[in-house]
C-alpha positions in Angstrom: 15.0 -14.7 -34.6 14.2 -16.4 -37.9 11.2 -14.7 -39.7 8.7 -17.0 -41.4 8.0 -14.8 -44.3 5.2 -16.9 -45.7 3.3 -16.8 -42.4 3.9 -13.1 -42.1 2.6 -12.5 -45.6 -0.5 -14.6 -45.0 -1.4 -12.9 -41.7 -0.7 -9.3 -42.9 -2.6 -9.7 -46.1 -5.6 -10.8 -44.1 -5.2 -7.8 -41.7 -4.8 -5.3 -44.5 -7.8 -6.6 -46.4 -9.9 -6.2 -43.2 -8.5 -2.8 -42.4 -7.7 -4.0 -38.9 -4.9 -5.9 -37.2 -6.2 -9.4 -36.5 -4.6 -9.6 -33.1 -5.5 -6.1 -32.0 -8.5 -4.7 -33.9 -7.8 -1.2 -32.5 -4.6 -1.1 -34.7 -4.3 -0.7 -38.4 -2.0 -3.0 -40.5 0.9 -2.4 -40.7 0.9 -1.4 -37.0 3.4 1.0 -35.3 5.5 -1.9 -34.0 5.9 -3.3 -37.5 6.8 0.1 -38.8 9.4 0.8 -36.1 10.9 -2.6 -35.5 9.9 -4.8 -38.5 8.2 -7.2 -36.1 4.7 -8.7 -36.8 3.4 -10.0 -33.4 0.4 -11.5 -35.1 2.6 -13.8 -37.1 4.2 -15.1 -33.9 7.3 -12.9 -34.1 8.7 -11.6 -30.8 10.1 -8.3 -29.8 13.6 -8.4 -28.4 13.4 -9.1 -24.7 13.6 -5.7 -22.9 16.7 -5.2 -20.7 17.1 -3.4 -17.5 14.8 -3.1 -14.5 11.0 -3.6 -14.9 8.9 -1.6 -12.5 5.6 -3.4 -12.3 3.8 -0.6 -10.3 4.5 1.8 -13.2 2.7 -0.5 -15.6 -0.7 -0.3 -13.9 -3.2 2.4 -13.2 -4.2 1.3 -9.7 -2.0 -0.8 -7.5 -3.1 -3.9 -5.6 -6.5 -4.1 -4.0 -7.0 -0.4 -4.9 -7.9 -1.7 -8.3 -11.0 -3.4 -7.0 -14.5 -2.1 -7.8 -15.9 -0.2 -4.8 -18.5 -1.5 -2.5 -21.2 1.0 -3.4 -21.0 0.2 -7.1 -21.0 -3.6 -6.5 -24.1 -3.4 -4.2 -25.9 -1.3 -6.8 -25.2 -3.7 -9.6 -25.7 -6.9 -7.7 -28.6 -5.7 -5.5 -31.5 -7.1 -7.5 -29.8 -10.2 -9.0 -31.3 -13.5 -7.8 -29.0 -16.4 -7.2 -30.3 -20.0 -7.6 -31.5 -21.4 -4.2 -29.5 -24.2 -2.7 -29.9 -25.3 0.9 -26.3 -26.5 1.0 -25.0 -22.9 0.5 -24.4 -21.8 4.1 -22.7 -18.5 3.2 -23.2 -17.1 -0.3 -23.4 -13.8 -2.3 -26.2 -12.2 -0.2 -24.1 -12.6 3.0 -21.3 -10.3 1.6 -18.7 -12.4 3.5 -15.1 -13.1 2.6 -15.7 -16.5 1.1 -18.6 -18.8 0.2 -19.3 -21.9 2.3 -20.9 -25.0 0.9 -22.1 -27.9 3.1 -20.9 -31.2 1.8 -23.5 -33.1 4.0 -21.0 -35.0 6.2 -20.1 -32.3 8.7 -17.5 -30.8 6.5 -17.9 -27.7 4.4 -16.1 -26.3 1.4 -14.8 -22.7 1.6 -14.2 -21.1 -1.7 -12.9 -17.7 -2.8 -11.2 -15.9 -5.7 -9.0 -12.9 -5.7 -7.0 -11.1 -8.5 -5.3 -7.7 -8.5 -2.5 -5.6 -10.0 1.1 -5.3 -8.6 1.7 -3.4 -5.4 5.5 -3.9 -5.6 8.0 -3.8 -8.4 9.7 -7.2 -7.7 7.9 -9.9 -9.7 8.7 -12.7 -7.2 7.4 -10.7 -4.3 4.3 -9.7 -6.2 3.6 -13.4 -6.7 4.0 -14.1 -3.0 1.6 -11.3 -2.1 -1.0 -12.4 -4.7 -1.0 -15.9 -3.1 -1.1 -14.6 0.5 -4.0 -12.3 -0.3 -5.9 -15.0 -2.1 -5.8 -17.6 0.7 -6.6 -14.9 3.3 -10.4 -15.1 2.6 -10.4 -18.8 3.6 -8.5 -18.0 6.8 -11.0 -15.2 7.6 -13.8 -17.9 7.8 -11.6 -20.1 10.1 -11.0 -22.6 7.2 -8.0 -24.5 6.0 -7.0 -23.8 2.3 -6.3 -26.9 0.4 -6.1 -26.3 -3.4 -5.7 -23.3 -5.7 -6.1 -22.4 -9.4 -3.7 -19.8 -10.6 -5.0 -16.8 -12.6 -2.7 -14.4 -14.4 -3.0 -11.5 -16.9 0.2 -10.7 -18.7 1.3 -8.4 -21.6 2.9 -11.2 -23.6 6.0 -10.2 -25.7 5.9 -6.7 -24.3 7.5 -7.5 -20.9 10.3 -10.1 -20.4 9.1 -13.7 -20.1 11.1 -14.0 -16.9 8.8 -11.6 -15.2 5.8 -13.9 -15.6 7.9 -16.8 -14.5 8.9 -15.1 -11.4 5.4 -14.0 -10.5 4.3 -17.6 -10.8 7.3 -18.9 -8.8 6.6 -16.5 -6.0 3.0 -17.7 -5.8 4.1 -21.4 -5.8 6.5 -20.8 -3.0 3.9 -18.9 -0.9 1.2 -21.5 -1.5 3.7 -24.2 -0.5 4.2 -22.3 2.8 0.4 -22.3 3.3 0.2 -26.0 2.6 -1.8 -25.4 -0.6 -1.5 -27.5 -3.8 -1.8 -25.5 -7.1 -3.7 -27.8 -9.4 -4.1 -25.7 -12.5 -4.9 -22.2 -13.7 -5.8 -19.8 -16.4 -3.9 -17.1 -18.2 -4.8 -14.2 -20.5 -2.9 -11.7 -22.6 -3.6 -8.5 -20.8 -2.1 -5.0 -21.2 -2.0 -4.7 -17.4 -0.3 -7.3 -15.2 -2.7 -9.1 -12.8 -2.3 -12.2 -10.6 -4.4 -14.1 -8.1 -5.9 -17.5 -7.3 -9.2 -19.3 -6.9 -8.8 -21.1 -3.6 -10.8 -24.0 -2.1 -10.5 -25.0 1.6 -12.4 -27.0 4.2 -14.0 -26.3 7.5 -16.0 -28.0 10.2 -19.7 -27.0 9.7 -20.0 -26.1 13.4 -16.9 -23.9 13.4 -17.5 -21.5 10.5 -16.6 -17.9 11.5 -18.7 -15.3 9.7 -18.7 -11.5 9.7 -22.1 -11.2 11.4 -21.4 -12.7 14.8 -20.2 -9.7 16.8 -21.6 -9.6 20.3 -22.1 -6.7 22.7 -18.9 -6.1 24.8 -16.7 -7.8 22.2 -13.3 -6.2 21.5 -11.6 -5.8 18.1 -8.1 -7.0 17.3 -6.3 -6.0 14.1 -3.4 -8.3 13.3 -1.4 -6.3 10.8 -0.5 -2.6 10.4 -2.4 -0.4 8.0 -1.0 1.8 5.2 -0.2 -0.5 2.3 -2.4 1.5 -0.1 -0.8 4.8 0.8 2.8 3.4 0.6 2.1 1.6 -2.7 0.7 4.8 -4.2 3.7 6.7 -2.9 5.9 4.2 -4.7 4.0 4.6 -7.9 4.8 8.3 -8.0 8.4 7.9 -6.8 7.9 9.1 -3.3 8.3 6.0 -1.2 11.6 5.1 0.5 13.1 1.6 0.0 12.7 0.8 3.7 9.0 1.7 3.6 8.4 -0.5 0.6 10.3 -3.4 2.2 8.2 -3.1 5.3 5.0 -3.0 3.3 6.0 -5.9 1.1 6.9 -8.0 4.1 3.5 -7.3 5.7 1.6 -8.1 2.5 3.4 -11.4 2.0 2.8 -12.6 5.5 0.1 -15.3 5.7 -2.9 -14.9 8.0 -2.5 -18.6 8.8 -1.4 -18.1 12.4 -4.0 -15.4 13.0 -6.7 -17.8 11.8 -5.5 -20.7 13.9 -5.4 -18.5 17.1 -8.8 -16.9 16.5 -10.3 -20.4 16.2 -8.4 -21.5 19.4 -9.9 -18.6 21.3 -13.4 -19.0 19.8 -13.6 -15.6 18.0 -17.2 -14.5 17.4 -16.6 -12.8 14.0 -13.8 -12.0 11.6 -12.9 -10.5 8.3 -9.6 -9.8 6.5 -9.0 -6.2 5.8 -8.3 -5.6 2.1 -9.5 -3.3 -0.7 -12.6 -2.0 1.1 -10.4 -0.6 3.9 -10.6 -1.0 7.7 -13.8 1.0 7.8 -15.4 -0.8 4.8 -14.9 -4.2 6.2 -15.8 -3.2 9.7 -19.0 -1.5 8.5 -20.1 -4.8 6.9 -19.4 -6.6 10.1 -21.3 -4.1 12.3 -24.2 -3.8 10.0 -24.8 -7.5 9.7 -24.2 -8.0 13.4 -26.6 -5.2 14.4 -24.2 -3.4 16.7 -22.6 0.0 17.1 -18.8 0.1 17.8 -16.0 2.4 18.9 -12.6 2.5 17.4 -9.7 4.5 19.1 -7.7 6.1 16.3 -4.5 6.3 18.5 -4.5 2.5 18.8 -4.5 1.8 15.1 -1.1 0.3 14.0 0.5 1.9 10.9 3.4 0.7 8.7 6.6 2.8 8.9 6.3 6.1 7.0 2.7 5.6 5.9 1.6 8.6 8.0 4.5 10.7 6.7 3.2 10.2 3.2 -0.4 10.8 4.2 0.7 14.1 5.8 2.2 15.1 2.5 -1.1 14.6 0.8 -0.2 11.3 -0.8 -3.7 9.8 -0.8 -4.6 7.1 -3.4 -7.9 7.5 -5.1 -9.3 4.3 -3.4 -9.6 6.4 -0.2 -12.2 8.6 -1.8 -14.0 5.6 -3.4 -14.2 3.8 -0.1 -15.3 6.9 1.8 -18.0 7.4 -0.8 -19.2 3.8 -0.2 -19.3 3.6 3.6 -18.4 7.1 4.9 -22.0 7.4 6.2 -21.3 4.7 8.8 -18.8 6.7 10.8 -19.4 9.2 13.6 -16.2 11.2 14.3 -15.2 12.6 17.7 -14.7 16.4 17.8 -11.0 15.8 18.4 -10.6 13.5 15.4 -9.6 15.6 12.4 -11.0 14.9 8.9 -7.5 13.7 7.8 -7.3 11.2 10.7 -10.7 9.8 9.7 -9.9 9.8 5.9 -6.8 7.6 6.2 -8.9 4.9 7.9 -10.4 4.4 4.4 -7.1 3.4 2.9 -7.4 0.2 0.7 -5.3 -2.6 2.0 -3.7 -5.3 0.0 -3.3 -8.6 1.8 -4.1 -6.9 5.1 -4.5 -8.3 8.5 -7.4 -10.1 10.2 -10.0 -8.0 12.0 -11.2 -10.2 14.9 -14.1 -9.7 17.3 -13.5 -11.7 20.5 -14.8 -11.8 24.0 -13.0 -9.4 26.4 -11.9 -12.2 28.7 -10.1 -13.9 25.8 -8.8 -10.9 23.8 -5.7 -10.2 25.9 -4.5 -13.8 25.7 -5.2 -13.9 22.0 -3.3 -10.7 21.5 -0.4 -12.0 23.5 -0.1 -15.2 21.4 -0.4 -13.2 18.2 2.5 -11.0 19.2 4.5 -14.0 20.4 4.1 -15.6 17.0 5.7 -12.6 15.3 2.7 -10.4 14.5 4.3 -7.4 16.1 1.7 -4.9 15.0 -1.3 -6.8 16.3 -3.3 -4.5 18.5 -6.7 -4.1 20.3 -8.2 -1.2 18.4 -11.8 -0.9 19.7 -14.9 -2.4 21.2 -18.6 -2.9 20.8 -20.7 -0.3 22.7 -24.3 -1.4 22.1 -26.9 -2.9 19.8 -27.5 -0.7 16.9 -27.5 -0.1 13.1 -23.8 -0.5 12.4 -22.4 2.9 13.3 -18.6 3.2 13.8 -17.6 5.9 16.3 -14.0 7.0 15.8 -12.5 8.5 18.9 -9.1 9.6 20.2 -7.4 9.3 23.6 -5.1 12.1 22.5 -1.9 10.0 23.0 -1.0 10.6 19.3 -1.7 13.4 16.9 -1.8 13.6 13.1 -1.5 16.9 11.2 -1.8 16.7 7.4 0.1 19.9 7.0 3.2 19.0 9.0 4.9 16.3 7.0 8.1 15.5 8.9 6.5 15.6 12.4 3.1 14.3 11.4 2.7 11.8 14.2 4.3 12.1 17.6 3.6 11.5 21.3 2.0 14.7 22.4 4.2 14.9 25.5 7.4 15.2 23.4 8.5 18.7 22.3 9.1 19.6 18.7 12.8 19.0 17.8 15.0 22.0 17.1 15.0 22.5 13.3 17.7 23.5 10.9 16.6 24.3 7.4 13.5 22.2 8.4 15.7 19.0 8.6 16.6 18.6 12.3 19.0 20.0 14.9 22.1 21.9 14.0 24.2 19.2 15.7 22.6 16.7 13.3 23.6 18.8 10.4 27.2 19.0 11.7 27.3 15.3 11.9 26.1 14.9 8.4 28.7 17.4 7.0 31.5 15.7 8.9 33.6 18.9 9.0 31.4 20.8 11.6 30.3 23.1 8.9 27.2 25.0 9.7 24.0 24.9 7.5 22.2 28.0 6.3 20.5 28.4 9.7 23.8 29.4 11.1 26.3 27.6 13.4 25.1 25.9 16.6 26.3 27.9 19.7 29.3 26.2 21.2 28.6 27.3 24.7 32.1 29.0 25.1 30.8 32.6 25.0 28.2 33.4 27.5 27.8 37.0 26.4 26.1 36.2 23.1 22.5 35.8 24.4 21.1 38.3 21.8 22.8 36.4 19.0 21.6 33.1 20.3 18.0 34.5 20.4 18.3 35.6 16.8 19.7 32.2 15.7 16.8 30.5 17.5 14.2 32.7 15.9 15.8 32.2 12.5 15.8 28.4 12.9 12.1 28.6 13.8 11.4 30.7 10.8 13.2 28.2 8.5 11.3 25.3 9.9 8.0 27.0 9.2 9.1 28.0 5.7 9.9 24.3 4.9 6.6 22.9 6.2 4.2 21.7 3.5 1.6 24.3 2.5 0.6 25.3 -1.0 3.7 23.2 -2.1 4.1 19.7 -0.7 7.3 18.6 1.2 8.7 16.7 -1.8 8.5 19.8 -4.1 10.0 22.1 -1.4 12.9 19.7 -1.0 13.7 20.1 -4.7 13.6 23.8 -4.3 15.9 23.7 -1.3 18.3 21.6 -3.3 18.3 23.9 -6.3 18.7 27.1 -4.1 21.6 25.5 -2.2 23.4 25.2 -5.6 22.5 28.6 -6.7 23.7 30.2 -3.5 26.8 27.9 -3.5 26.2 26.8 0.2 28.3 23.7 0.4 26.9 22.4 3.8 23.4 23.2 2.7 23.8 21.2 -0.5 25.2 18.2 1.4 22.3 18.4 3.8 19.7 18.6 1.1 21.1 15.9 -1.1 21.1 13.6 2.0 17.6 14.5 2.9 16.3 14.1 -0.7 17.7 10.6 -0.7 16.1 9.8 2.6 12.8 11.1 1.3 12.9 8.6 -1.6 14.3 10.8 -4.4 16.1 8.9 -7.2 19.5 10.1 -8.3 18.0 11.2 -11.6 15.4 13.3 -9.7 18.2 14.9 -7.6 20.1 15.7 -10.8 17.0 17.2 -12.4 16.5 19.6 -9.5 20.2 20.5 -9.7 20.0 21.2 -13.4 17.2 23.8 -12.8 19.8 25.7 -10.7 22.5 25.1 -13.2 20.3 26.6 -15.9 20.4 29.9 -14.0 23.9 29.7 -12.6 25.8 28.3 -15.6 29.1 26.4 -15.6 30.2 27.6 -12.1 27.0 26.2 -10.6 27.5 22.9 -12.5 31.1 22.5 -11.3 30.0 23.3 -7.7 27.2 20.7 -7.8 29.4 17.9 -9.2 32.2 18.6 -6.7 29.8 18.6 -3.7 27.8 15.6 -4.8 30.9 13.5 -5.2 31.6 14.1 -1.5 28.2 13.0 -0.2 
């Protein structure tokens, strides 16, 4: 890059005279970047484009819709503000609905919304798709058809490769094209945290507007997407989410609610909302309060994304759960058999979540069938209206599933199924043999081969020891992720080859990076010296 020395001199002299950098008043002049790299960003000079992978979720404090301001705070700030009166505004700020509706006077209404948030995934193109899908969702929630969009993006210019911003925008363009929406402009700001979203305008027939206050007694509730995006996104931020869990979450977040909207209009839904940052309970509480009804949700019927409950069981709760609980936790009444942990995860902030639809019971099953036939595999009937009321949400369980926050690997299971036989807390001894390929036994001891019928006392000891190992490996004061690092290190220190193979494989399955596995190993090597190092390298090369 050619440096314009005259321009640099002019800009830096002005900054030095002021005692502040003219493009970042928090910095002195010369700033740290200039001292380290001889680059003056204020003079239009650019840093060398960073190379390697860019993890977007590591660049933000709160991921996705978890970055939104909570309901309670918004209501407190906006409560006494008066909006100009306009008889053409059919749904406005006081309604607290998903989008605003403006009557054009010819039987057609405009539906308008805006949504901006931080990355929930590391891939820029996928983040762009999710931002677009999330933004048009509020129009779909009203039963409208999105038509145009204005792009909004915040980006740390010259600190992140230009291609990242380009991919975010490209992803949004492609998703908007899928929705049949024209992007007609936008706005960008230089922001230290990456953000993206859209202001969307749609149309709707004045007589067919679906609001969040139309729930009727005896209605049933359908949720069209699985829950858990907030938990999984947070798990990814702290390096605890598997690749497959993130892929499933990303696919869900990038899926448009277009089909769900079309079908709920077809079956004359009485009310709807899209489930996003305020959580299932937050959005449902607005619907029930405004409709004047009390409802019942069956916890066991709630659909969850793969591994979301595993992470919750390990205590991986994003802060948005507490903020949402603080805002609307008073609306729930919890059945005696519903644990606090079961209730808490219902406050998980969703990004580009599904539609929550209230429909007549005689139409709900047909609506559900068409939703599933269209590819919305997680769509489910999750509850019903029980009476007129003040908006209370009863959370009950039919005991077909259980969730225990202290039992990570087996956190959710059909209650009729027995616990699997553990080996080092990782599964049956036969599974360990399959992983080690050479029928070597793990530290729980070899699986009985059935050839010697006179070893009943030994078999009892082995069974008891396996049970003991399973209990030791369950999360307690230490979470499952930390205990797995301990298992890995102790396998090296004790030079148990099958144990080490098992625990390396399990660590990878749990989402450990290779560097994290190495770091745990070096803790053991620090105590065991060169022999431990040679043992680790030899075994790892075989796995």
